GUKOLVO-647875 format. One record per residue: residue number from 0; residue in one letter; chain; z negated, x, y negated of N, C-alpha, C in turn. Coordinates in steps of 0.2 Angstrom, whole numbers, plus 5000, padded with zeros to 4 digits. Each point is the difference from the previous one (the first is absolute). Example, Ala and Ser with C-alpha at 12.3 -4.5 7.8 and 13.67 -1.06 7.14 Angstrom:
% GUKOLVO-647875
NODE  resi  resn  chain    nZ    nX    nY   caZ   caX   caY    cZ    cX    cY
NODE     0     A      A  4961  5066  5028  5000  4996  4994  5000  5004  4994
NODE     1     S      A  5004  4998  4995  4999  5004  4994  4997  4996  4995
END
This chain:
% GUKOLVO-647875
NODE  resi  resn  chain    nZ    nX    nY   caZ   caX   caY    cZ    cX    cY
NODE     0     M      A  4619  4742  5316  5009  4997  5000  5006  5007  4996
NODE     1     K      A  5004  5000  5003  5003  5003  4997  5003  4999  4993
NODE     2     K      A  4997  5006  4996  5002  4998  4992  5007  5003  4997
NODE     3     S      A  5003  4994  4995  5008  5003  4999  5000  4998  4992
NODE     4     F      A  5007  5002  4996  5002  5001  4995  5001  4992  4996
NODE     5     T      A  4997  4996  4997  5004  4994  4999  5006  5002  4996
NODE     6     L      A  5005  4995  4999  5006  5001  4997  5001  5002  4993
NODE     7     L      A  4993  4997  4996  5000  5000  4992  4997  5010  5000
NODE     8     E      A  4993  5001  5006  5003  5006  4999  5004  5007  5000
NODE     9     L      A  5004  4997  5007  5006  5005  4999  5004  4999  4996
NODE    10     V      A  5002  4996  4996  5003  5000  4995  4997  5002  4993
NODE    11     F      A  4993  4999  5001  4998  5007  4993  5001  5005  5003
NODE    12     I      A  5000  5003  5005  5002  5009  5002  5007  5000  5000
NODE    13     V      A  5003  4997  5000  5009  5003  5000  5000  5000  4992
NODE    14     V      A  4998  4994  4995  4998  5002  4993  4996  5005  4998
NODE    15     V      A  4995  5002  5003  4999  5006  4995  5003  5005  5006
NODE    16     I      A  5002  5000  5004  5005  5007  5002  5004  4999  4996
NODE    17     G      A  5003  4996  4998  5006  4998  4993  4999  5005  4995
NODE    18     I      A  4995  4997  4997  4997  5004  4994  4998  5006  5000
NODE    19     L      A  4998  5003  5005  4999  5007  5001  5007  5004  4999
NODE    20     S      A  5004  4997  5005  5010  5003  5000  5001  5000  4995
NODE    21     A      A  5000  4996  4995  5001  5001  4995  4999  5004  4993
NODE    22     V      A  4992  5003  5003  4997  5003  4996  5003  5009  5001
NODE    23     I      A  5000  5000  5008  4999  5004  5003  5008  5007  4999
NODE    24     I      A  5004  4995  5003  5007  5002  4999  5003  5001  4994
NODE    25     P      A  5002  4998  4996  5002  5001  4995  4997  5007  4998
NODE    26     S      A  4994  5002  5001  4998  5009  4998  5000  5003  5006
NODE    27     T      A  5004  4998  5004  5001  5005  5005  5009  5000  5002
NODE    28     R      A  5004  4998  4994  5007  4999  5000  5001  5008  4997
NODE    29     S      A  5006  5000  5002  5004  5008  4998  5000  5001  4991
NODE    30     D      A  4995  5002  4996  5004  5002  4992  5006  5005  4998
NODE    31     N      A  5004  4999  4998  5005  5003  5001  4999  5005  4995
NODE    32     L      A  4997  4998  4993  4999  5004  4995  4996  5005  5002
NODE    33     Q      A  4993  4998  5004  4995  5006  5001  5002  5003  5004
NODE    34     E      A  5002  4998  5004  5003  5004  5007  5003  5007  4996
NODE    35     A      A  5006  4999  4996  5006  5004  4996  4994  5005  4997
NODE    36     A      A  4996  4996  4994  4995  5006  4996  4996  5005  5005
NODE    37     I      A  4998  4997  5005  4996  5003  5004  5003  5006  5002
NODE    38     Q      A  5006  5001  5004  5005  5005  5002  5001  5004  4995
NODE    39     V      A  5003  4999  4993  5004  5003  4995  4994  5004  4999
NODE    40     V      A  4992  4997  4998  4994  5004  4998  5001  5006  5006
NODE    41     S      A  4996  4998  5007  5003  5005  5006  5003  5006  4997
NODE    42     H      A  5011  4998  4997  5004  5006  5003  4997  5003  4992
NODE    43     I      A  5001  4997  4995  4995  5005  4992  4997  5002  5003
NODE    44     R      A  4993  5000  5004  4997  5004  5001  5003  5007  5004
NODE    45     Y      A  5004  4997  5004  5002  5005  5006  5006  5005  4996
NODE    46     T      A  5004  4997  4993  5001  5005  4995  4998  5005  4997
NODE    47     Q      A  4993  4997  4998  4995  5005  4996  5000  5005  5006
NODE    48     H      A  4996  4997  5006  4998  5004  5006  5004  5007  5000
NODE    49     L      A  5007  4997  5000  5007  5008  5001  5002  5004  4992
NODE    50     A      A  4995  4996  4997  5003  5005  4993  4994  5005  5000
NODE    51     M      A  4996  4997  5003  4994  5006  4999  4999  5004  5005
NODE    52     I      A  5003  4998  5007  4999  5006  5005  5007  5004  5000
NODE    53     D      A  5006  4998  4995  5006  5003  5003  5001  5003  4991
NODE    54     D      A  4996  5004  4997  4999  5001  4993  5008  5005  4999
NODE    55     K      A  5005  4997  4995  5006  5001  5000  5002  5007  4997
NODE    56     F      A  4993  5003  4997  5002  5005  4995  5003  5006  5005
NODE    57     D      A  5003  5003  4997  5005  5007  5002  5002  5002  4992
NODE    58     T      A  4997  5007  5001  5001  5005  4997  5008  5003  4999
NODE    59     G      A  5002  4998  5007  5008  5002  4999  5004  4996  4997
NODE    60     E      A  5000  4994  4998  5002  4994  4998  4999  4995  4993
NODE    61     S      A  5002  5003  4994  4998  4997  4995  5000  4994  4999
NODE    62     D      A  5002  4994  5004  5002  4992  5000  4996  4998  5005
NODE    63     W      A  4994  5006  5003  4997  4997  5007  4997  4992  4999
NODE    64     Y      A  4998  4998  4993  4995  4995  4998  5005  4993  5003
NODE    65     K      A  5008  5001  5000  5004  4994  5000  5000  4997  5007
NODE    66     K      A  4996  5004  5006  4999  5000  5007  4995  4996  5001
NODE    67     R      A  4996  4998  4993  4994  4996  5001  4999  4993  5007
NODE    68     W      A  4998  4999  5003  5000  4992  5006  4998  4995  4994
NODE    69     Q      A  5004  4996  5002  5001  4994  4999  5000  4995  5003
NODE    70     I      A  5001  4993  4996  5002  4994  5003  5003  4994  4996
NODE    71     K      A  5006  5000  5002  5004  4995  4995  5002  4994  5002
NODE    72     F      A  5001  4996  4996  4999  4994  5000  5009  4998  4998
NODE    73     S      A  5004  4996  5003  5007  4998  4999  5001  4993  5004
NODE    74     K      A  5006  4995  4998  5005  4997  5002  5006  5001  5000
NODE    75     V      A  5003  5005  5003  5006  5001  5001  5001  4997  5007
NODE    76     G      A  5011  5003  5000  5003  4996  5007  4997  5004  5006
NODE    77     G      A  4995  5007  4999  5000  5003  5006  4993  4997  5002
NODE    78     S      A  4999  4995  4996  4992  4996  5003  5004  4994  5000
NODE    79     D      A  5004  4997  5003  5004  4993  5000  4998  4998  4993
NODE    80     N      A  4999  5001  4994  4998  4996  4994  4994  4997  5001
NODE    81     K      A  4996  5003  5004  4991  4999  4999  4999  5005  4997
NODE    82     W      A  4994  4998  4996  4994  5007  4998  4997  5003  5008
NODE    83     A      A  5001  5005  4998  4997  5006  5005  4999  5007  4995
NODE    84     Y      A  4996  5004  5005  4997  5005  4999  5002  5006  5005
NODE    85     A      A  4999  5007  4996  5001  5004  5004  4996  5007  4997
NODE    86     I      A  4998  5002  5006  4993  5008  4999  5004  5005  5000
NODE    87     F      A  5002  5004  4996  5003  5007  5000  4999  5007  4995
NODE    88     S      A  5002  5003  5001  4999  5008  4998  5008  5001  4997
NODE    89     D      A  4999  5001  4993  5010  5001  4999  5001  5007  5000
NODE    90     A      A  5006  5003  5003  5001  5004  5001  5007  5004  4997
NODE    91     D      A  5003  5005  4999  5006  5003  4997  5003  5003  5005
NODE    92     V      A  5006  4996  5002  5004  5002  5004  5006  5003  4997
NODE    93     G      A  5001  5002  4995  5005  5003  4997  5005  4996  4993
NODE    94     S      A  4997  4996  4999  5002  4997  4997  4994  4996  4993
NODE    95     G      A  4996  5003  5002  4993  4998  4995  4995  4996  5006
NODE    96     Y      A  4994  4997  4994  4996  4993  5003  5003  4996  4999
NODE    97     D      A  5001  4995  5005  5004  4993  4995  4994  4993  5002
NODE    98     G      A  4993  5001  5001  4998  4996  5001  4999  4993  5005
NODE    99     N      A  5005  5001  5004  5000  4998  5007  4995  5001  5005
NODE   100     P      A  5001  4997  5005  4996  4999  5003  5005  5002  5008
NODE   101     N      A  5004  5005  5001  5005  5002  5005  4996  5001  5007
NODE   102     R      A  5005  5000  5006  4996  5000  5005  4997  5005  5002
NODE   103     L      A  4998  5007  4998  4996  5003  5003  4994  5002  4996
NODE   104     E      A  5002  4997  4992  4995  5001  4995  4993  4996  5002
NODE   105     T      A  5001  4992  5004  4997  4997  5000  4995  5001  5006
NODE   106     A      A  4994  4997  4998  4994  5001  5005  5000  4998  5005
NODE   107     L      A  4998  5001  5008  5001  4999  5004  4994  4994  5003
NODE   108     N      A  5000  4995  5003  4994  4996  5001  4999  5001  5004
NODE   109     P      A  4990  5000  4999  4996  5006  5003  4998  4995  5008
NODE   110     L      A  5003  4994  4997  4998  4994  5009  5007  5000  5001
NODE   111     N      A  5004  5001  4999  5006  5003  5006  5006  5005  4996
NODE   112     K      A  4997  5006  5005  5004  5005  4994  5011  5001  5003
NODE   113     S      A  4999  4992  5004  5008  5001  4999  5003  4996  4993
NODE   114     K      A  4996  4999  4998  5003  4996  4993  4996  5003  4994
NODE   115     R      A  5004  5001  4993  4998  5001  4995  4998  4992  4995
NODE   116     L      A  4995  5005  4994  4997  4993  4997  5005  4998  4994
NODE   117     T      A  5004  4995  5002  5004  4998  4995  5002  4992  5004
NODE   118     G      A  5000  4997  4994  5004  4993  5003  5006  4999  4999
NODE   119     G      A  5003  5005  4998  5007  4998  5000  5004  5004  4992
NODE   120     Y      A  5004  5006  5000  5002  4999  4994  5006  5003  4999
NODE   121     S      A  5005  4999  4996  5009  5001  5001  5002  5006  5002
NODE   122     G      A  5004  5002  5004  5003  5007  5001  4996  5003  5002
NODE   123     T      A  4992  4999  5003  4996  5003  5003  4997  4998  5009
NODE   124     I      A  4996  4998  4998  4999  4996  5007  4997  4991  4997
NODE   125     E      A  5005  4996  5002  5003  4992  4999  4993  4998  5005
NODE   126     Y      A  4999  4992  4998  4994  4997  5000  5006  4999  5010
NODE   127     G      A  5004  5002  5000  4999  4997  5008  5003  5006  5005
NODE   128     D      A  4998  5006  4998  5000  5005  5004  4995  5002  5004
NODE   129     L      A  5002  5001  5004  4995  5002  5006  4991  5003  4998
NODE   130     D      A  5002  5005  4995  4995  5004  4998  4995  4997  4993
NODE   131     A      A  5001  4994  4998  4998  4998  4993  4994  4996  5005
NODE   132     T      A  4995  5000  4994  4992  4997  5002  5000  4991  4997
NODE   133     K      A  5004  4996  5004  5001  4994  4998  4995  4997  4995
NODE   134     E      A  4996  5001  5000  4991  4998  4996  5001  4999  4995
NODE   135     L      A  5004  5009  4996  4999  5001  4994  5007  4997  4997
NODE   136     N      A  5001  4996  5004  5006  4993  4995  4996  4995  5001
NODE   137     L      A  4998  5000  4992  4994  4993  5001  5003  4994  4997
NODE   138     G      A  5007  5003  4999  5002  4990  4999  5003  4999  5008
NODE   139     H      A  5001  5004  5003  5000  4996  5005  4994  4999  5006
NODE   140     S      A  4995  5004  5000  4995  4999  5003  4993  4998  4996
NODE   141     Y      A  5003  5000  4996  4994  4994  4995  5002  4995  4995
NODE   142     S      A  5007  4999  5001  5003  4996  4995  4998  5001  4993
NODE   143     I      A  5001  5007  4996  4998  5000  4996  5006  5001  4994
NODE   144     E      A  4998  4997  4995  5007  4999  4995  5000  5006  4993
NODE   145     D      A  4994  5000  4999  5001  5007  4995  4994  5002  4999
NODE   146     I      A  5002  5007  4997  4994  5006  4997  5000  5002  4995
NODE   147     D      A  4995  5001  4997  4998  5002  4994  4995  5006  4998
NODE   148     L      A  5000  5005  4999  4998  5005  4996  4997  4998  4994
NODE   149     V      A  4995  5000  4998  4996  4998  4992  4996  5006  5000
NODE   150     G      A  4997  4999  4993  4995  5003  4999  5000  5009  4998
NODE   151     G      A  4998  5004  5003  5001  5006  4999  5005  5004  5007
NODE   152     C      A  5003  4997  4998  5008  5001  5008  5005  4996  4996
NODE   153     D      A  5001  4997  4996  5003  4995  4997  5007  5004  4997
NODE   154     I      A  5006  5001  5004  5005  5003  5001  5005  5002  5004
NODE   155     S      A  5005  4996  4998  5005  4998  5010  5006  5003  4996
NODE   156     I      A  5004  5005  5001  5009  5000  5001  5004  4998  5004
NODE   157     D      A  5004  4993  4999  5005  4997  5004  4996  4997  5006
NODE   158     G      A  4997  4996  4997  4994  4996  5006  4995  5003  5005
NODE   159     K      A  5000  5007  5000  4999  5004  5006  4993  5003  4996
NODE   160     K      A  4993  4998  5001  4995  5002  5000  4995  5007  5005
NODE   161     R      A  4995  5003  4995  5001  5003  5006  4992  5004  4998
NODE   162     I      A  4994  5002  5000  4995  5004  5000  5001  5006  5004
NODE   163     S      A  4995  5006  5000  5000  5008  5004  4992  5001  4999
NODE   164     F      A  4999  5005  5002  4994  5005  4999  5000  5007  5002
NODE   165     D      A  4995  5003  4997  5001  5006  4996  4995  5003  5008
NODE   166     Y      A  4998  5006  4999  4997  5004  5007  4992  4998  4998
NODE   167     L      A  4998  4996  4995  4993  4998  4998  5000  4994  5002
NODE   168     G      A  5007  4996  5004  4998  4992  5000  5002  4997  4993
NODE   169     R      A  5001  5002  4997  5000  4997  4992  5005  4996  4999
NODE   170     L      A  5002  4994  4997  5006  4994  5000  5004  5003  4997
NODE   171     M      A  5007  5001  5000  5006  4999  4994  5004  4998  5001
NODE   172     Y      A  5003  4999  4993  5004  4993  5001  5008  5003  4997
NODE   173     E      A  5005  4996  5003  5007  5002  4999  5004  5005  5004
NODE   174     N      A  5003  5000  4997  5005  5006  5010  4998  5006  4998
NODE   175     P      A  4999  5005  5005  4996  5007  5000  5009  5005  4999
NODE   176     K      A  5004  4996  5001  5007  5004  4997  5001  5001  4992
NODE   177     N      A  4997  4996  4997  5002  5000  4994  4995  5005  4995
NODE   178     L      A  4994  5002  5005  4995  5004  4994  5003  5008  5000
NODE   179     D      A  4998  5002  4994  5002  5009  4998  4994  5003  5001
NODE   180     N      A  4993  4997  5000  4997  5005  5003  4994  4995  5005
NODE   181     P      A  4994  5005  5003  4998  4994  5005  4995  4993  4996
NODE   182     Y      A  5001  5001  4995  4998  4992  4999  5002  4996  4992
NODE   183     K      A  5006  5004  5000  5001  4998  4994  5010  4997  4999
NODE   184     D      A  5001  4995  4999  5008  4999  4998  5003  5000  4992
NODE   185     G      A  5000  5006  4998  5001  5000  4994  4995  5002  4995
NODE   186     T      A  4996  4996  4995  4995  4999  5000  4995  4994  5001
NODE   187     M      A  5004  4996  5007  4997  4995  5003  4996  5000  5005
NODE   188     N      A  4992  5002  5000  4995  5003  5004  5001  4994  5009
NODE   189     R      A  5001  5003  5005  5001  4992  5004  4995  5001  5003
NODE   190     L      A  4993  5002  5000  4993  5000  5003  4999  4994  4997
NODE   191     V      A  4998  4994  5006  4998  4993  4997  4993  5000  4999
NODE   192     S      A  5000  4998  4992  4991  4998  4998  4997  4995  4999
NODE   193     S      A  5004  4993  5005  4995  4996  5000  5003  4997  5007
NODE   194     Q      A  4997  4994  4999  5001  4996  5008  5009  4997  5000
NODE   195     C      A  5002  5003  5005  5007  5001  5002  4999  4992  5006
NODE   196     I      A  5004  4995  4996  4998  4991  5005  5008  5000  5002
NODE   197     I      A  5000  4999  5007  5004  4998  5003  5002  4993  5001
NODE   198     E      A  5003  4996  5000  5000  4993  5002  5003  4998  5005
NODE   199     I      A  4999  4996  5005  5006  5000  5005  5000  4990  5001
NODE   200     C      A  5005  4999  5001  5001  4992  4999  5005  4997  5005
NODE   201     T      A  4999  4994  4999  5002  4995  5006  5007  4996  4996
NODE   202     V      A  4999  5000  4993  5006  4998  4996  5003  5006  4997
NODE   203     A      A  5006  4996  4996  5006  5004  4998  4996  5007  4994
NODE   204     N      A  4996  4997  4996  5000  5003  4994  4990  4999  5000
NODE   205     C      A  4999  5010  5000  4991  5000  4999  5000  4997  4996
NODE   206     T      A  5003  5001  4995  4997  4999  4991  4995  4990  4999
NODE   207     T      A  5007  4997  5004  4998  4992  4999  4996  4998  5005
NODE   208     A      A  5000  5005  5008  4994  4997  5005  4993  5000  4999
NODE   209     S      A  4999  4993  5003  4993  5000  5002  4995  5001  5002
NODE   210     S      A  4994  5000  4999  4994  5005  5006  5004  4997  5007
NODE   211     I      A  4999  4995  5001  5002  5001  5008  5004  5003  5000
NODE   212     E      A  5006  5001  4998  5005  5004  5001  5002  5006  4998
NODE   213     K      A  4996  5005  5001  5001  5008  5000  4991  5002  4998
NODE   214     V      A  5001  5008  5004  4996  5002  5001  4999  5006  4995
NODE   215     R      A  4993  5002  4998  5001  5007  4995  4998  5004  5005
NODE   216     I      A  5001  5006  4999  4998  5006  5004  5000  5006  4994
NODE   217     V      A  4994  5002  5000  4997  5003  4993  4998  5009  5003
NODE   218     I      A  5003  5004  4996  5000  5007  5000  4998  5004  4997
NODE   219     E      A  4993  5001  4997  4997  5005  4997  5001  5008  4998
NODE   220     P      A  4999  4999  4992  5001  5007  5000  4997  5005  5002
NODE   221     E      A  5004  5006  4997  4996  5007  5004  4996  5000  5008
NODE   222     T      A  4998  4993  5001  5000  5002  5009  5004  4997  5003
NODE   223     G      A  5003  4994  4998  5005  4998  5004  4998  4997  5005
NODE   224     Y      A  4995  4998  5000  4997  4993  5004  5002  4994  4999
NODE   225     V      A  5004  4997  5005  5001  4993  5002  4997  4995  5003
NODE   226     H      A  5002  4995  4995  4997  4995  5004  5004  4993  4998
NODE   227     I      A  4998  4996  5005  5003  4992  4997  4996  4996  4994
NODE   228     L      A  5001  4997  4995  4996  4997  4995  5001  4994  5002
END
């Protein structure tokens, strides 16, 4: 006689499948915060890599250290008023260093050489431009509402937050254009001496964000090693 499932057994199987689906599906859903953090970590490492292989030391220019590779986070009109970032090396185009990621100063996207590593910046490569890398616009790509730098890199000017690296891959904070020697702005040493923490948040204020609303990226002093906390 051919065996078959009873109605009770079929109901039991359906219930078990439902329970397994409830457990498995949430774990495979996209996590915007985690994806954004992984991308930013990758690009911080790439910025450090550029700084180490493209040493800006030049005996013919006294301000050579203002050209160091940096990553700048900002929320401006050119990024469609969303938090985005750019990787660039500043240049003196005749009127001094301006600290902004101009078109030719911005790094090429190594995965697509027709694009630059910026999510949009006013007056240069804006979010809607063909050569912008859309993923670097964290607001549009991952619904990020705020970014904050705390710890050893807790300084920003006009809402624009940045870090840079020297030729040894050591982390520095603030705008390289303000330096008056390779490591100092006046009496302030800009070489980071304690953990730099970058907070990425899905709410408008990282200061009040809960643990499920933000992720923290840590960059260690001296080595520049970067990891997600």
